C-alpha positions in Angstrom: -72.2 35.6 -42.8 -68.6 36.4 -41.7 -66.9 39.4 -43.4 -63.4 38.0 -43.8 -61.6 41.3 -43.9 -63.0 42.4 -40.6 -62.2 39.0 -39.1 -58.6 39.2 -40.3 -58.2 42.7 -38.9 -59.2 41.5 -35.4 -57.0 38.5 -35.8 -54.0 40.8 -36.4 -54.9 42.7 -33.2 -55.2 39.4 -31.2 -51.8 38.3 -32.7 -50.2 41.4 -31.1 -51.9 40.8 -27.8 -50.2 37.4 -27.7 -46.9 38.5 -29.2 -46.5 41.7 -27.3 -43.7 42.8 -29.6 -43.6 44.6 -32.9 -43.9 42.4 -36.0 -43.0 43.0 -39.6 -45.3 42.6 -42.6 -43.5 39.4 -43.5 -43.8 38.0 -40.0 -47.5 38.7 -39.9 -48.0 37.2 -43.4 -46.1 34.1 -42.5 -47.8 33.6 -39.2 -51.3 33.5 -40.8 -50.3 32.1 -44.2 -51.8 35.1 -45.9 -50.6 36.6 -49.2 -48.2 39.5 -48.7 -50.4 41.8 -50.8 -53.5 41.1 -48.7 -51.5 41.5 -45.5 -50.1 44.8 -46.7 -53.6 46.1 -47.4 -54.8 45.1 -43.9 -51.8 46.7 -42.2 -52.1 49.8 -44.3 -55.8 50.2 -43.4 -55.1 49.7 -39.7 -52.2 52.2 -39.9 -54.2 54.9 -41.7 -56.9 54.4 -39.1 -54.4 55.2 -36.4 -54.5 51.7 -34.9 -50.9 50.6 -35.8 -47.6 52.5 -35.9 -43.9 51.8 -36.6 -41.8 52.0 -33.4 -38.8 52.1 -35.7 -38.9 52.8 -39.4 -39.3 49.5 -41.4 -38.7 47.5 -38.3 -42.2 46.3 -37.6 -45.7 47.5 -36.5 -47.4 47.7 -33.2 -50.8 48.8 -32.0 -51.3 52.4 -30.7 -53.3 53.2 -27.6 -56.2 54.3 -29.8 -57.8 50.8 -29.6 -57.4 50.8 -25.8 -59.0 54.2 -25.5 -61.8 53.2 -27.8 -62.5 50.0 -25.8 -62.2 51.9 -22.5 -64.6 54.6 -23.6 -67.1 52.0 -24.9 -67.0 49.9 -21.8 -66.6 52.3 -18.9 -70.2 53.7 -19.2 -71.7 50.6 -20.8 -74.4 48.3 -19.6 -72.0 46.2 -17.4 -71.1 48.0 -14.2 -68.0 47.4 -12.1 -70.3 46.0 -9.4 -71.7 43.5 -11.8 -68.2 42.5 -12.8 -67.5 42.1 -9.1 -70.3 39.5 -8.9 -68.3 37.3 -11.3 -65.2 37.7 -9.3 -66.9 36.9 -6.0 -68.6 33.8 -7.4 -65.3 32.5 -8.7 -63.6 33.2 -5.4 -66.4 31.6 -3.3 -66.8 28.5 -5.5 -63.2 28.1 -6.9 -64.9 27.2 -10.1 -65.1 29.1 -13.4 -67.7 31.9 -13.3 -69.2 34.0 -16.1 -71.6 36.8 -16.8 -73.5 35.9 -20.0 -75.9 37.5 -22.5 -77.7 36.5 -25.7 -76.1 37.1 -29.1 -78.5 36.1 -31.7 -79.3 32.4 -31.2 -76.1 31.9 -29.2 -74.9 32.9 -25.7 -71.8 35.0 -25.2 -69.6 35.3 -22.2 -69.2 39.0 -21.5 -67.2 38.6 -18.2 -65.2 35.5 -17.1 -63.1 34.6 -14.2 -61.6 31.1 -14.5 -61.0 28.6 -11.7 -57.5 28.4 -10.3 -57.7 24.6 -10.5 -55.6 23.0 -13.3 -58.7 20.9 -14.1 -61.4 23.4 -14.8 -63.9 24.7 -17.3 -61.8 26.8 -19.7 -63.7 29.9 -20.8 -62.8 33.4 -22.1 -64.5 36.7 -22.7 -66.3 36.7 -26.1 -66.7 33.0 -26.2 -69.9 31.9 -27.8 -71.8 28.8 -26.7 -75.1 27.2 -27.8 -77.9 28.8 -25.9 -80.1 25.7 -25.8 -77.3 23.4 -24.6 -75.9 25.4 -21.7 -77.1 26.5 -18.3 -76.2 30.1 -19.0 -78.3 30.0 -22.2 -81.3 28.3 -20.5 -81.3 30.8 -17.7 -81.5 33.6 -20.3 -84.3 31.8 -22.1 -86.2 31.6 -18.9 -86.4 35.4 -18.8 -88.1 35.5 -22.2 -91.7 34.8 -23.2 -92.6 31.5 -24.8 -92.9 33.3 -28.2 -89.5 35.0 -27.8 -87.9 31.7 -26.8 -89.5 29.9 -29.7 -88.0 32.4 -32.1 -84.5 31.6 -30.7 -85.0 27.9 -30.4 -86.1 27.6 -34.0 -82.7 29.0 -35.1 -80.7 26.6 -32.8 -78.9 23.7 -34.3 -80.0 20.9 -32.0 -77.2 18.4 -31.9 -75.8 15.8 -29.5 -72.9 17.7 -27.9 -72.7 15.2 -25.1 -74.6 12.1 -23.8 -77.3 14.2 -22.0 -78.0 16.8 -24.7 -81.7 17.6 -25.2 -82.6 16.9 -28.7 -86.1 18.4 -29.2 -87.7 21.8 -28.6 -90.4 20.1 -26.4 -87.6 18.7 -24.1 -86.0 22.1 -24.0 -89.3 23.9 -23.2 -89.9 21.5 -20.4 -86.4 22.1 -19.0 -86.8 25.8 -19.3 -90.1 25.8 -17.5 -88.6 23.7 -14.7 -85.8 26.3 -14.5 -88.2 29.1 -14.2 -90.1 27.3 -11.4 -87.0 26.7 -9.3 -85.2 30.0 -10.2 -82.1 28.6 -11.7 -80.9 26.5 -14.7 -78.7 23.5 -14.9 -76.8 21.5 -17.5 -75.4 18.2 -16.5 -73.2 16.5 -19.1 -75.3 18.0 -21.9 -72.8 20.3 -23.5 -69.4 18.8 -22.7 -69.0 15.3 -21.2 -68.4 15.4 -17.4 -69.2 19.1 -17.2 -71.8 20.7 -14.9 -73.1 24.2 -15.4 -75.4 26.1 -13.1 -76.8 29.5 -13.8 -79.3 32.1 -12.5 -81.2 34.7 -14.6 -80.5 38.4 -14.0 -83.2 40.6 -15.5 -82.3 44.3 -15.1 -85.0 46.2 -17.0 -83.8 46.5 -20.6 -80.8 44.3 -19.9 -80.9 40.5 -19.6 -78.0 38.5 -18.2 -77.3 35.3 -16.5 -74.6 34.4 -14.0 -73.0 31.0 -14.4 -70.7 28.7 -12.6 -69.3 25.6 -14.2 -66.8 22.9 -13.5 -66.0 19.2 -13.7 -68.9 16.9 -12.6 -66.7 15.1 -10.1 -66.3 18.3 -8.1 -69.6 20.1 -8.8 -72.3 17.4 -8.6 -72.2 17.0 -4.9 -72.0 20.8 -4.4 -75.0 21.9 -6.5 -77.1 23.2 -3.6 -74.1 25.1 -2.2 -73.2 26.6 -5.6 -76.8 27.6 -6.4 -77.0 29.4 -3.0 -73.8 31.3 -3.8 -75.2 32.4 -7.1 -78.5 33.5 -5.6 -76.6 35.3 -2.7 -74.6 37.3 -5.2 -77.6 38.2 -7.3 -79.5 39.2 -4.1 -76.6 41.4 -2.9 -76.3 43.0 -6.2 -80.0 43.8 -6.5 -80.2 45.2 -3.0 -77.2 47.5 -3.6 -78.6 48.6 -6.9 -81.9 49.4 -5.3 -80.3 51.5 -2.7 -78.5 53.6 -5.4 -81.5 54.0 -7.6 
């Protein structure tokens, strides 16, 4: 269940991230089509919490650095190290395709780090984007880390639908594909989530943390490069694990 007030508060912050200038209550209200009274309550709550201020009296609101500090303090010593982020950067640079570090979020998979391809025709992705676990290479790589019982608990919550021509439509098909992924050490999704999109991913199991590293792009560029791209993914994982072992 989505709590609307929380969602609206984040939408206001995202609005400022795009606008990059102060905005009045009326401008915020008009932008979202919200009632003025509801907008005022949201702005007042964020202001009292120290997240918004008025650069000039009654001339608009803008976020303080409190949110930045909160985000920085949360992330800097969190479960994703700078070296792990560097893996995503390296994969994108070596493949010139979109790369992502992914993790489970309930029955879905979320992109926790993303570097997009520089090509105008690419897989468009962003940090925080949620995708169906069962229908993506990133999700299948994550599922391959889990036990059959754990996988089953997730798959039973998935909404199996035909996203694209090659979507797998049954749990038996998915289990067969995941077992194949475990056997070869990497997962794939060819035209099963978006038409003409190929995704490749490798699992990254770090003790209590479970991730996958993914690269994805249009099938006309990626299909003939699958062995090359898989090797790049495996190389990056290998380098990361060796460096991590040296520092443990």
